[in-house]
C-alpha positions as CSV (number, residue, x, y, z in Angstrom):
1,M,205.2,78.9,197.1
2,S,202.4,81.1,198.3
3,D,204.3,82.4,201.4
4,L,207.5,83.5,199.5
5,R,208.3,87.1,198.9
6,E,209.5,88.3,195.6
7,P,213.3,88.2,195.5
8,Q,215.4,91.2,196.5
9,S,218.8,92.3,195.3
10,S,221.5,91.0,197.6
11,A,223.1,94.5,197.4
12,Q,220.0,95.9,199.1
13,I,220.2,93.6,202.2
14,R,222.4,93.8,205.3
15,A,222.2,91.8,208.5
16,A,221.4,93.5,211.8
17,D,224.8,92.6,213.2
18,G,226.5,94.4,210.3
19,E,227.4,91.2,208.4
20,D,226.6,91.7,204.7
21,L,224.5,89.0,203.1
22,V,226.0,88.5,199.6
23,R,224.5,85.8,197.5
24,D,225.9,85.8,194.1
25,S,229.3,87.3,194.0
26,E,232.8,87.2,195.6
27,F,235.6,89.7,195.3
28,P,238.1,88.5,192.7
29,D,241.8,88.1,193.6
30,D,244.0,91.1,192.8
31,I,245.4,90.5,189.3
32,S,246.5,94.1,188.6
33,C,250.0,93.0,187.9
34,L,248.8,91.2,184.7
35,D,247.5,92.7,181.5
36,H,244.9,89.9,181.4
37,A,243.4,87.3,183.7
38,P,245.8,84.6,184.8
39,A,246.5,82.0,182.1
40,T,246.2,78.3,182.5
41,S,249.0,75.8,181.8
42,H,247.5,75.5,178.3
43,G,247.9,79.2,177.6
44,T,244.2,80.0,177.8
45,Y,242.6,82.8,180.0
46,L,239.3,84.6,180.4
47,A,238.6,88.0,179.0
48,G,238.0,90.2,182.1
49,T,237.0,88.6,185.3
50,Q,234.0,86.4,185.9
51,D,232.7,85.1,189.3
52,G,231.0,81.8,189.7
53,V,232.5,79.9,186.8
54,E,234.4,76.6,186.8
55,N,238.2,76.5,186.7
56,L,239.3,76.9,183.1
57,E,242.4,74.8,183.9
58,D,240.1,71.8,184.2
59,Y,239.3,71.8,180.5
60,Q,241.8,69.1,179.6
61,A,242.0,65.4,179.2
62,G,239.9,63.7,181.9
63,G,238.2,67.0,182.8
64,Y,235.2,69.0,181.8
65,H,233.5,68.8,178.4
66,P,233.4,72.1,176.5
67,I,229.7,73.1,176.2
68,H,228.2,76.1,174.5
69,L,224.7,77.7,174.6
70,G,222.6,76.2,171.9
71,D,224.4,72.9,171.8
72,R,222.2,69.8,171.6
73,L,223.1,66.9,173.9
74,G,222.1,63.3,173.9
75,N,222.2,60.5,171.3
76,T,219.6,62.3,169.1
77,G,220.4,65.9,170.1
78,R,217.4,65.7,172.3
79,Y,218.5,68.2,175.0
80,H,218.9,71.8,173.9
81,V,221.3,73.8,176.1
82,I,219.7,77.1,177.2
83,H,221.5,78.3,180.4
84,K,224.0,77.2,183.0
85,L,222.7,76.0,186.3
86,G,226.0,75.4,188.2
87,H,229.2,73.4,188.4
88,G,231.2,71.3,190.8
89,G,234.6,69.7,191.0
90,F,233.4,66.8,188.8
91,S,230.6,68.3,186.6
92,T,228.9,71.1,185.0
93,V,225.1,71.3,185.1
94,W,222.9,72.9,182.3
95,L,219.3,74.0,181.9
96,C,218.1,72.2,178.8
97,R,214.8,71.8,176.9
98,D,213.9,68.2,176.2
99,S,212.7,68.4,172.6
100,Q,211.1,65.0,172.7
101,E,208.9,65.6,175.7
102,G,208.8,69.4,175.7
103,K,210.1,69.6,179.3
104,Y,212.8,71.7,181.0
105,V,215.4,69.5,182.6
106,A,218.8,69.7,184.2
107,V,221.6,67.8,182.4
108,K,224.7,67.0,184.6
109,V,227.8,66.4,182.5
110,L,230.5,64.6,184.5
111,T,234.2,65.1,183.9
112,A,235.7,62.4,181.7
113,D,237.6,60.8,184.6
114,V,234.2,59.7,186.1
115,S,233.1,56.3,184.6
116,A,229.7,54.8,184.6
117,D,230.8,52.5,187.3
118,D,231.5,55.6,189.5
119,L,228.0,56.9,189.2
120,P,226.1,55.9,192.4
121,D,223.1,58.0,191.1
122,L,222.3,55.2,188.8
123,R,221.5,53.0,191.8
124,L,218.4,55.1,192.3
125,I,216.8,54.3,189.0
126,G,215.6,50.8,190.2
127,L,214.1,52.0,193.5
128,D,210.3,52.1,194.1
129,K,209.3,55.6,193.0
130,S,205.9,55.2,194.6
131,A,207.3,54.7,198.1
132,L,206.9,57.4,200.7
133,G,210.0,59.7,200.6
134,A,210.9,58.9,197.0
135,E,209.2,62.1,195.8
136,Y,212.0,64.0,197.7
137,I,214.8,62.3,195.8
138,N,216.1,63.5,192.4
139,I,216.1,60.2,190.6
140,P,217.7,60.4,187.1
141,R,215.2,60.5,184.2
142,D,217.8,59.5,181.6
143,H,221.5,58.7,181.2
144,F,223.8,58.9,178.2
145,S,227.4,59.2,177.4
146,L,229.1,62.0,175.4
147,E,232.3,61.8,173.4
148,G,234.5,64.8,173.4
149,P,238.0,66.1,173.0
150,N,238.7,65.4,176.7
151,G,237.3,61.9,176.8
152,T,234.0,60.1,177.4
153,H,231.6,61.9,179.7
154,Q,228.7,60.4,181.6
155,C,225.6,62.5,181.6
156,L,222.6,62.4,183.9
157,V,219.2,64.0,183.0
158,L,217.5,65.2,186.1
159,T,214.4,67.0,187.2
160,L,214.9,70.8,187.1
161,L,215.0,72.2,190.6
162,G,215.2,75.6,192.3
163,P,217.5,77.2,194.8
164,R,219.0,75.6,198.0
165,V,217.0,75.5,201.2
166,S,219.6,77.7,203.0
167,P,221.2,79.9,204.0
168,D,218.9,82.8,203.1
169,I,215.8,81.4,201.5
170,W,213.8,82.5,204.5
171,I,214.2,86.1,203.4
172,E,211.7,85.3,200.6
173,M,209.1,84.0,203.0
174,Q,206.2,85.8,204.7
175,N,206.0,83.3,207.6
176,P,209.2,81.2,207.4
177,G,208.9,79.0,210.6
178,P,206.2,76.5,209.5
179,I,207.6,76.3,206.0
180,L,211.1,75.6,207.1
181,R,209.9,73.0,209.6
182,K,208.0,71.4,206.7
183,F,211.2,71.3,204.7
184,C,212.9,69.6,207.6
185,Q,210.3,66.8,207.8
186,Q,210.5,66.2,204.1
187,T,214.3,66.0,204.4
188,A,213.9,63.3,207.1
189,Y,211.5,61.4,204.9
190,A,214.0,61.4,202.1
191,L,216.7,60.0,204.3
192,K,214.3,57.4,205.7
193,F,213.6,56.3,202.1
194,L,217.3,56.0,201.3
195,H,218.1,54.1,204.5
196,Q,215.2,51.7,204.0
197,N,216.7,50.9,200.6
198,G,220.1,50.2,202.2
199,L,221.7,53.5,200.9
200,C,223.8,56.1,202.7
201,H,223.8,59.5,201.1
202,G,227.3,60.2,202.4
203,D,227.1,64.0,201.8
204,F,223.8,64.9,203.5
205,R,223.7,68.7,204.0
206,P,221.6,71.7,202.9
207,A,223.8,72.4,199.9
208,N,222.4,69.2,198.4
209,I,218.8,70.0,199.3
210,L,216.9,72.2,196.7
211,L,213.4,73.5,196.4
212,K,211.2,72.0,193.7
213,L,209.9,74.3,191.0
214,A,206.3,74.6,189.6
215,N,205.9,73.5,186.0
216,L,207.7,75.8,183.6
217,D,207.1,73.6,180.5
218,H,204.4,75.9,179.2
219,L,206.9,78.8,178.9
220,S,208.9,79.3,175.7
221,E,212.7,79.3,175.9
222,D,212.7,83.1,175.4
223,E,210.2,83.5,178.3
224,V,212.3,81.4,180.6
225,L,215.4,83.5,179.7
226,L,213.3,86.6,180.4
227,L,212.7,85.4,183.9
228,L,216.3,84.2,184.5
229,G,218.2,86.9,182.6
230,Q,220.4,86.3,179.6
231,P,223.4,84.1,180.2
232,E,226.6,86.0,180.9
233,E,229.6,84.8,178.8
234,S,233.3,85.3,179.4
235,E,235.3,84.7,176.3
236,V,238.2,82.3,176.4
237,L,241.4,83.7,174.8
238,T,244.9,82.4,174.3
239,E,248.3,84.0,175.0
240,S,249.3,83.0,171.4
241,G,246.3,84.9,169.9
242,E,245.1,81.8,168.2
243,N,241.7,80.2,168.8
244,P,241.3,78.2,172.0
245,P,242.2,74.5,171.7
246,L,239.4,72.0,171.1
247,S,239.7,70.9,174.8
248,A,238.3,74.3,175.9
249,P,235.1,76.1,175.2
250,K,235.0,79.4,173.4
251,Y,233.5,81.0,176.5
252,L,232.5,80.1,180.0
253,V,228.9,80.8,181.2
254,A,228.1,82.2,184.7
255,S,225.5,80.2,186.6
256,T,222.0,81.6,186.8
257,N,220.3,82.5,190.1
258,L,217.0,80.5,190.2
259,L,215.6,82.8,192.8
260,R,215.0,85.2,189.9
261,L,212.0,83.0,188.9
262,G,210.2,84.6,191.8
263,A,207.8,83.2,194.4
264,K,205.3,82.1,191.7
265,Y,207.5,79.2,190.7
266,L,208.9,78.0,194.0
267,M,207.1,75.1,195.7
268,E,206.9,74.2,199.3
269,Q,208.7,70.9,198.7
270,I,212.3,69.9,198.7
271,C,214.4,67.4,196.7
272,I,217.7,65.7,197.5
273,I,220.5,65.9,194.9
274,D,224.1,64.8,194.4
275,F,224.6,61.1,195.2
276,G,228.3,61.1,194.2
277,E,229.3,60.1,197.8
278,S,226.5,57.6,198.4
279,F,227.2,54.0,199.1
280,Q,225.5,50.7,200.1
281,S,225.3,50.6,203.9
282,S,226.6,47.0,203.7
283,S,229.7,48.2,201.9
284,P,230.9,51.5,203.5
285,P,233.9,53.2,201.9
286,A,237.2,53.8,203.6
287,D,236.6,57.6,203.6
288,I,233.7,59.9,203.3
289,G,233.6,63.1,201.3
290,I,231.2,65.3,203.4
291,P,232.6,68.6,204.7
292,E,233.9,68.4,208.2
293,E,231.3,70.6,209.8
294,Y,228.7,67.8,209.0
295,L,231.1,64.9,209.9
296,A,230.2,62.6,212.8
297,P,232.6,62.6,215.8
298,E,233.3,58.9,215.5
299,V,234.8,59.4,212.0
300,I,236.9,62.3,213.2
301,I,238.4,60.3,216.0
302,E,238.3,56.7,214.8
303,G,238.5,57.1,211.1
304,G,236.8,55.2,208.2
305,A,236.1,52.0,210.2
306,S,233.1,53.8,211.8
307,I,231.5,55.0,208.6
308,G,227.8,53.9,208.2
309,L,224.2,54.9,208.5
310,A,224.8,56.7,211.8
311,C,227.0,59.3,209.9
312,D,224.0,60.3,207.8
313,L,222.0,60.7,211.1
314,W,224.5,63.0,212.6
315,A,224.6,65.0,209.4
316,L,220.7,65.0,209.5
317,G,220.9,66.7,212.9
318,C,223.2,69.4,211.5
319,T,221.0,69.8,208.5
320,L,217.7,70.1,210.4
321,F,219.3,72.9,212.6
322,E,220.6,74.7,209.5
323,I,217.4,74.6,207.6
324,R,215.3,75.9,210.5
325,R,217.8,78.4,211.8
326,Q,219.2,79.3,208.3
327,K,222.8,79.2,209.7
328,P,225.1,76.2,210.1
329,L,225.4,74.7,213.6
330,F,229.2,74.5,213.3
331,Y,229.8,77.8,211.6
332,M,233.0,78.6,209.8
333,I,235.1,76.0,211.8
334,N,237.8,74.5,209.6
335,D,240.0,72.8,212.2
336,R,239.0,69.3,213.5
337,D,240.2,70.0,217.0
338,E,238.1,73.2,217.2
339,L,235.2,71.3,215.8
340,L,235.5,68.6,218.5
341,A,235.7,71.4,221.1
342,E,232.5,72.9,219.7
343,M,230.8,69.5,219.9
344,V,231.8,69.1,223.6
345,G,230.5,72.6,224.3
346,F,227.1,71.6,222.8
347,F,226.7,68.0,223.8
348,G,229.1,67.4,226.7
349,K,232.3,65.6,227.3
350,L,233.3,62.9,224.8
351,P,233.2,59.2,225.9
352,E,236.4,58.2,227.7
353,R,237.4,55.9,224.8
354,W,237.5,59.0,222.5
355,W,238.6,61.5,225.2
356,G,241.9,59.8,225.7
357,K,242.6,59.6,221.9
358,W,242.0,63.3,221.4
359,E,245.5,64.7,221.9
360,A,244.5,68.4,221.6
361,R,241.8,68.2,224.3
362,A,244.1,70.0,226.9
363,D,244.1,73.1,224.6
364,F,240.4,73.5,225.3
365,F,239.3,71.6,228.4
366,D,240.6,70.4,231.8
367,E,240.4,66.7,232.4
368,N,236.8,67.0,233.8
369,G,235.7,68.4,230.4
370,K,235.4,72.0,231.7
371,R,236.2,74.7,229.1
372,I,239.3,76.8,229.7
373,G,240.4,80.0,228.1
374,F,243.5,82.2,228.0
375,G,244.1,82.3,231.7
376,G,240.6,81.6,232.8
377,E,237.1,80.4,232.0
378,Y,234.7,82.0,229.5
379,E,231.1,81.5,228.5
380,V,230.6,78.5,226.2
381,Y,228.5,78.8,223.1
382,T,225.7,76.3,223.9
383,L,223.0,74.6,221.9
384,D,220.4,76.6,223.8
385,R,222.1,79.8,222.7
386,A,222.3,78.6,219.1
387,L,218.6,77.8,219.1
388,N,217.7,81.1,220.7
389,H,219.8,83.2,218.2
390,K,217.7,85.7,216.4
391,I,218.5,86.8,212.8
392,E,217.4,90.3,211.8
393,V,217.7,91.7,208.3
394,F,217.1,95.3,207.3
395,E,216.4,96.6,203.9
396,M,219.0,99.2,203.0
397,G,217.6,102.7,203.6
398,S,214.7,101.5,205.6
399,E,213.8,100.9,209.2
400,D,211.8,97.9,208.3
401,K,213.3,94.5,209.2
402,M,212.7,90.9,208.7
403,V,213.2,88.6,211.8
404,L,213.9,84.9,211.9
405,D,213.5,83.6,215.4
406,M,211.9,80.5,217.2
407,P,209.3,80.4,219.9
408,E,210.4,78.9,223.2
409,E,208.3,75.8,222.9
410,E,209.6,75.1,219.4
411,Q,213.1,75.5,220.8
412,R,212.4,73.0,223.4
413,L,211.1,70.4,221.0
414,L,213.9,70.9,218.4
415,K,216.5,70.6,221.2
416,D,214.9,67.3,222.2
417,L,215.1,66.0,218.7
418,L,218.7,67.2,218.1
419,T,219.9,65.8,221.4
420,K,218.6,62.4,220.3
421,L,220.4,62.7,217.0
422,F,223.6,64.1,218.4
423,T,224.2,61.3,220.9
424,Y,227.9,60.2,220.8
425,T,226.9,56.5,220.7
426,P,226.2,55.9,217.0
427,G,223.8,53.0,217.6
428,N,221.7,55.1,220.0
429,R,220.9,57.9,217.5
430,L,217.3,58.2,216.4
431,S,216.6,56.5,213.0
432,A,215.2,58.6,210.2
433,A,212.0,56.7,210.6
434,E,211.8,57.8,214.2
435,V,212.8,61.4,213.4
436,V,209.8,61.9,211.1
437,Q,207.4,61.0,214.0
438,H,208.9,63.5,216.4
439,D,206.7,65.9,218.2
440,W,208.5,68.9,216.7
441,F,206.8,68.2,213.4
442,K,203.4,68.1,215.1
443,M,203.3,71.7,216.1
């Protein structure tokens, strides 16, 4: 990506409002009362502490498959494990070299309690890859199963992708506004492609939108590791002093930070991942797994009977805001009543059929939908204020700062787009096909 800066250490960056921007680490819990890290129910524990690794407890029957650097995965040992890309509640993801094609790929190894019938990603394989929008979908390249001590694991071979589109990718850019807007339009094209094929993503949010990488295949494995840094391993020990059980690996590997590749290898193109919550629009599930801050109000109030394409469109609105502003619209709200209150503050009073069902409304509003506080009124955080919010980041020890803001005309156009996505009537929301044609993308 030509307009990306070289990455900076998160320790060298602080926000103008005093909020530290920490990308790769969290403070560990206090375990000073133990002479080693907390043990699992199987008597295993990690030597020292390690941030950003999966739960060792989940290496058991039905759980993760123990994988080590240098392992060869696939029916013919085709995929050589080089580094760790990440993990989730139902998978670990590994950087591998495809020895057959000489390409770097991501291999997603599911927990053993996920069957092939539970893999919605496989629905993507039969879709028309030449259609507009398909280039923004991470369609599996290969699929195989893996037998291990914890069961049978389904494995997906996927295109290797870069970092997420938020929350702080803008710091690497020379001129973030136009690029972030481009990412937004590509995101809408991806959703249009899915909806035209009768698919709901079900978990549509920036965490599942990554940047594409320029071709790394000409680099040797050693050269790739020189860019990413050597994998960090935390040894798995046992309270008995014996070797770890076969169900657990000998060590856990910390996930790499793909921003370390530098601007040279980051493209101005996004790709949608993680279709574990996706479903056919004609057969919606009884529940949806998206985090609540991206959840449509009809699902909060009416439940699963209202799940459908319109839920993706509400989440698209949240996602477009977050990509462009690099901060979630509903920020750090974990309570459903507070979330509904924030929605009313942004988009007005709920329809009467929902207003009457919302039992906690009197904690936030009078019956006319006017916000109340502790003994009086206070200024409501509006969509206008959210769009106008300026982010400033200083380099430590320097007066130089990077600023992410939005011109007034762009604010006006984005507000128009978001208002049409955030309508409370699900059937009145703009379709993804209409979103990609909006004037905001024509600036």
